[in-house]
DRENTORKOL-3810 file (N, C-alpha, C; in nm, 4 decimals):
REM DRENTORKOL-3810
@n.u->2.6804; n.v->-6.4606; n.w->-4.1917; ca.u->2.6733; ca.v->-6.4870; ca.w->-4.3340; c.u->2.5718; c.v->-6.3908; c.w->-4.3955
@n.u->2.6022; n.v->-6.3435; n.w->-4.5126; ca.u->2.5160; ca.v->-6.2466; ca.w->-4.5803; c.u->2.4317; c.v->-6.3184; c.w->-4.6862
@n.u->2.3093; n.v->-6.2731; n.w->-4.7010; ca.u->2.2227; ca.v->-6.3326; ca.w->-4.8021; c.u->2.2516; c.v->-6.2702; c.w->-4.9389
@n.u->2.2153; n.v->-6.3407; n.w->-5.0399; ca.u->2.2340; ca.v->-6.2917; ca.w->-5.1767; c.u->2.1534; c.v->-6.1639; c.w->-5.2004
@n.u->2.0366; n.v->-6.1582; n.w->-5.1404; ca.u->1.9497; ca.v->-6.0413; ca.w->-5.1570; c.u->2.0138; c.v->-5.9159; c.w->-5.0963
@n.u->2.0675; n.v->-5.9296; n.w->-4.9743; ca.u->2.1347; ca.v->-5.8158; ca.w->-4.9125; c.u->2.2587; c.v->-5.7767; c.w->-4.9920
@n.u->2.3305; n.v->-5.8740; n.w->-5.0401; ca.u->2.4499; ca.v->-5.8472; ca.w->-5.1192; c.u->2.4143; c.v->-5.7723; c.w->-5.2472
@n.u->2.3061; n.v->-5.8120; n.w->-5.3111; ca.u->2.2618; ca.v->-5.7428; ca.w->-5.4325; c.u->2.2311; c.v->-5.5960; c.w->-5.4034
@n.u->2.1678; n.v->-5.5704; n.w->-5.2897; ca.u->2.1355; ca.v->-5.4332; ca.w->-5.2511; c.u->2.2623; c.v->-5.3506; c.w->-5.2373
@n.u->2.3612; n.v->-5.4065; n.w->-5.1718; ca.u->2.4879; ca.v->-5.3350; ca.w->-5.1547; c.u->2.5580; c.v->-5.3147; c.w->-5.2888
@n.u->2.5597; n.v->-5.4169; n.w->-5.3715; ca.u->2.6282; ca.v->-5.4080; ca.w->-5.5006; c.u->2.5631; c.v->-5.3014; c.w->-5.5881
@n.u->2.4321; n.v->-5.2882; n.w->-5.5798; ca.u->2.3632; ca.v->-5.1852; ca.w->-5.6584; c.u->2.4080; c.v->-5.0443; c.w->-5.6209
@n.u->2.4582; n.v->-5.0275; n.w->-5.4991; ca.u->2.5039; ca.v->-4.8949; ca.w->-5.4565; c.u->2.6505; c.v->-4.8688; c.w->-5.4930
@n.u->2.7205; n.v->-4.9701; n.w->-5.5430; ca.u->2.8599; ca.v->-4.9526; ca.w->-5.5840; c.u->2.8661; c.v->-4.8676; c.w->-5.7103
@n.u->2.9813; n.v->-4.8027; n.w->-5.7340; ca.u->2.9963; ca.v->-4.7268; ca.w->-5.8593; c.u->2.9904; c.v->-4.8197; c.w->-5.9808
@n.u->2.9622; n.v->-4.7629; n.w->-6.0964; ca.u->2.9522; ca.v->-4.8443; ca.w->-6.2177; c.u->3.0855; c.v->-4.9081; c.w->-6.2570
@n.u->3.1942; n.v->-4.8409; n.w->-6.2243; ca.u->3.3259; ca.v->-4.8953; ca.w->-6.2559; c.u->3.4125; c.v->-4.8942; c.w->-6.1309
@n.u->3.4764; n.v->-5.0073; n.w->-6.1032; ca.u->3.5707; ca.v->-5.0150; ca.w->-5.9938; c.u->3.6646; c.v->-5.1316; c.w->-6.0188
@n.u->3.7811; n.v->-5.1233; n.w->-5.9586; ca.u->3.8809; ca.v->-5.2282; ca.w->-5.9782; c.u->3.8449; c.v->-5.3503; c.w->-5.8943
@n.u->3.9085; n.v->-5.4611; n.w->-5.9246; ca.u->3.8868; ca.v->-5.5836; ca.w->-5.8476; c.u->3.9262; c.v->-5.5596; c.w->-5.7019
@n.u->4.0363; n.v->-5.4870; n.w->-5.6802; ca.u->4.0792; ca.v->-5.4570; ca.w->-5.5433; c.u->3.9733; c.v->-5.3773; c.w->-5.4682
@n.u->3.9163; n.v->-5.2762; n.w->-5.5335; ca.u->3.8103; ca.v->-5.1971; ca.w->-5.4713; c.u->3.6879; c.v->-5.2828; c.w->-5.4420
@n.u->3.6543; n.v->-5.3700; n.w->-5.5354; ca.u->3.5400; ca.v->-5.4589; ca.w->-5.5163; c.u->3.5610; c.v->-5.5479; c.w->-5.3944
@n.u->3.6790; n.v->-5.6057; n.w->-5.3840; ca.u->3.7091; ca.v->-5.6934; ca.w->-5.2704; c.u->3.7023; c.v->-5.6152; c.w->-5.1400
@n.u->3.7600; n.v->-5.4950; n.w->-5.1376; ca.u->3.7539; ca.v->-5.4110; ca.w->-5.0174; c.u->3.6102; c.v->-5.3824; c.w->-4.9776
@n.u->3.5293; n.v->-5.3467; n.w->-5.0749; ca.u->3.3889; ca.v->-5.3150; ca.w->-5.0465; c.u->3.3129; c.v->-5.4377; c.w->-4.9975
@n.u->3.3386; n.v->-5.5526; n.w->-5.0579; ca.u->3.2710; ca.v->-5.6746; ca.w->-5.0152; c.u->3.3121; c.v->-5.7140; c.w->-4.8737
@n.u->3.4389; n.v->-5.6968; n.w->-4.8407; ca.u->3.4848; ca.v->-5.7253; ca.w->-4.7046; c.u->3.4186; c.v->-5.6309; c.w->-4.6049
@n.u->3.4073; n.v->-5.5035; n.w->-4.6431; ca.u->3.3406; ca.v->-5.4063; ca.w->-4.5561; c.u->3.1938; c.v->-5.4452; c.w->-4.5352
@n.u->3.1260; n.v->-5.4838; n.w->-4.6414; ca.u->2.9850; ca.v->-5.5240; ca.w->-4.6322; c.u->2.9720; c.v->-5.6439; c.w->-4.5385
@n.u->3.0613; n.v->-5.7404; n.w->-4.5513; ca.u->3.0573; ca.v->-5.8579; ca.w->-4.4645; c.u->3.0754; c.v->-5.8173; c.w->-4.3180
@n.u->3.1742; n.v->-5.7320; n.w->-4.2902; ca.u->3.1977; ca.v->-5.6878; ca.w->-4.1530; c.u->3.0776; c.v->-5.6108; c.w->-4.0995
@n.u->3.0213; n.v->-5.5244; n.w->-4.1812; ca.u->2.9048; ca.v->-5.4472; ca.w->-4.1411; c.u->2.7873; c.v->-5.5381; c.w->-4.1075
@n.u->2.7593; n.v->-5.6318; n.w->-4.1942; ca.u->2.6472; ca.v->-5.7247; ca.w->-4.1711; c.u->2.6713; c.v->-5.8094; c.w->-4.0462
@n.u->2.7975; n.v->-5.8497; n.w->-4.0230; ca.u->2.8286; ca.v->-5.9269; ca.w->-3.9018; c.u->2.8041; c.v->-5.8446; c.w->-3.7764
@n.u->2.8440; n.v->-5.7175; n.w->-3.7778; ca.u->2.8226; ca.v->-5.6318; ca.w->-3.6608; c.u->2.6744; c.v->-5.6087; c.w->-3.6376
@n.u->2.5975; n.v->-5.5918; n.w->-3.7449; ca.u->2.4527; ca.v->-5.5734; ca.w->-3.7310; c.u->2.3901; c.v->-5.6973; c.w->-3.6686
@n.u->2.4315; n.v->-5.8145; n.w->-3.7148; ca.u->2.3791; ca.v->-5.9404; ca.w->-3.6595; c.u->2.4158; c.v->-5.9542; c.w->-3.5119
@n.u->2.5391; n.v->-5.9189; n.w->-3.4758; ca.u->2.5789; ca.v->-5.9246; ca.w->-3.3353; c.u->2.4918; c.v->-5.8326; c.w->-3.2512
@n.u->2.4644; n.v->-5.7148; n.w->-3.3010; ca.u->2.3819; ca.v->-5.6198; ca.w->-3.2290; c.u->2.2403; c.v->-5.6730; c.w->-3.2114
@n.u->2.1848; n.v->-5.7289; n.w->-3.3168; ca.u->2.0484; ca.v->-5.7831; ca.w->-3.3100; c.u->2.0399; c.v->-5.9015; c.w->-3.2142
@n.u->2.1512; n.v->-5.9758; n.w->-3.1982; ca.u->2.1537; ca.v->-6.0925; ca.w->-3.1097; c.u->2.2038; c.v->-6.0570; c.w->-2.9692
@n.u->2.2108; n.v->-5.9268; n.w->-2.9403; ca.u->2.2576; ca.v->-5.8787; ca.w->-2.8094; c.u->2.3951; c.v->-5.9336; c.w->-2.7727
@n.u->2.4828; n.v->-5.9417; n.w->-2.8715; ca.u->2.6188; ca.v->-5.9896; ca.w->-2.8498; c.u->2.7174; c.v->-5.8726; c.w->-2.8414
@n.u->2.6698; n.v->-5.7614; n.w->-2.7902; ca.u->2.7535; ca.v->-5.6429; ca.w->-2.7770; c.u->2.7804; c.v->-5.6174; c.w->-2.6292
@n.u->2.8739; n.v->-5.5275; n.w->-2.6027; ca.u->2.9004; ca.v->-5.4904; ca.w->-2.4641; c.u->2.8498; c.v->-5.3486; c.w->-2.4419
@n.u->2.8255; n.v->-5.3180; n.w->-2.3166; ca.u->2.7745; ca.v->-5.1844; ca.w->-2.2843; c.u->2.8870; c.v->-5.0824; c.w->-2.2953
@n.u->2.8479; n.v->-4.9561; n.w->-2.2982; ca.u->2.9469; ca.v->-4.8487; ca.w->-2.3046; c.u->3.0348; c.v->-4.8501; c.w->-2.1797
@n.u->2.9768; n.v->-4.8813; n.w->-2.0652; ca.u->3.0530; ca.v->-4.8877; ca.w->-1.9401; c.u->3.1577; c.v->-4.9988; c.w->-1.9468
@n.u->3.1191; n.v->-5.1153; n.w->-2.0015; ca.u->3.2140; ca.v->-5.2258; ca.w->-2.0164; c.u->3.3263; c.v->-5.1883; c.w->-2.1116
@n.u->3.2916; n.v->-5.1173; n.w->-2.2175; ca.u->3.3916; ca.v->-5.0725; ca.w->-2.3135; c.u->3.4907; c.v->-4.9780; c.w->-2.2472
@n.u->3.4407; n.v->-4.8828; n.w->-2.1709; ca.u->3.5277; ca.v->-4.7883; ca.w->-2.0996; c.u->3.6235; c.v->-4.8628; c.w->-2.0075
@n.u->3.5730; n.v->-4.9635; n.w->-1.9370; ca.u->3.6561; ca.v->-5.0429; ca.w->-1.8471; c.u->3.7665; c.v->-5.1142; c.w->-1.9246
@n.u->3.7319; n.v->-5.1742; n.w->-2.0393; ca.u->3.8316; ca.v->-5.2431; ca.w->-2.1218; c.u->3.9367; c.v->-5.1459; c.w->-2.1730
@n.u->3.8944; n.v->-5.0285; n.w->-2.2166; ca.u->3.9889; ca.v->-4.9292; ca.w->-2.2687; c.u->4.0849; c.v->-4.8855; c.w->-2.1587
@n.u->4.0344; n.v->-4.8661; n.w->-2.0378; ca.u->4.1204; ca.v->-4.8287; ca.w->-1.9260; c.u->4.2255; c.v->-4.9365; c.w->-1.8994
@n.u->4.1881; n.v->-5.0625; n.w->-1.9122; ca.u->4.2822; ca.v->-5.1719; ca.w->-1.8910; c.u->4.3908; c.v->-5.1750; c.w->-1.9981
@n.u->4.3589; n.v->-5.1325; n.w->-2.1194; ca.u->4.4582; ca.v->-5.1312; ca.w->-2.2272; c.u->4.5735; c.v->-5.0384; c.w->-2.1942
@n.u->4.5453; n.v->-4.9288; n.w->-2.1240; ca.u->4.6461; ca.v->-4.8266; ca.w->-2.0990; c.u->4.7141; c.v->-4.8414; c.w->-1.9639
@n.u->4.6955; n.v->-4.9516; n.w->-1.8987; ca.u->4.7641; ca.v->-4.9777; ca.w->-1.7703; c.u->4.8981; c.v->-5.0387; c.w->-1.7950
END
């Protein structure tokens, strides 16, 4: 979940004019970004070696 303060920071970096569709896209991106940052801070990521192993399994 994103805080109002972080959201305000992101919104301040948006262009002065944008469509509702663009706004929704940007807000979804901000949410995904903040979720990934939180996962990283909580050590909920996998190592590069684990990732390589998973990718190899995809192509079998």
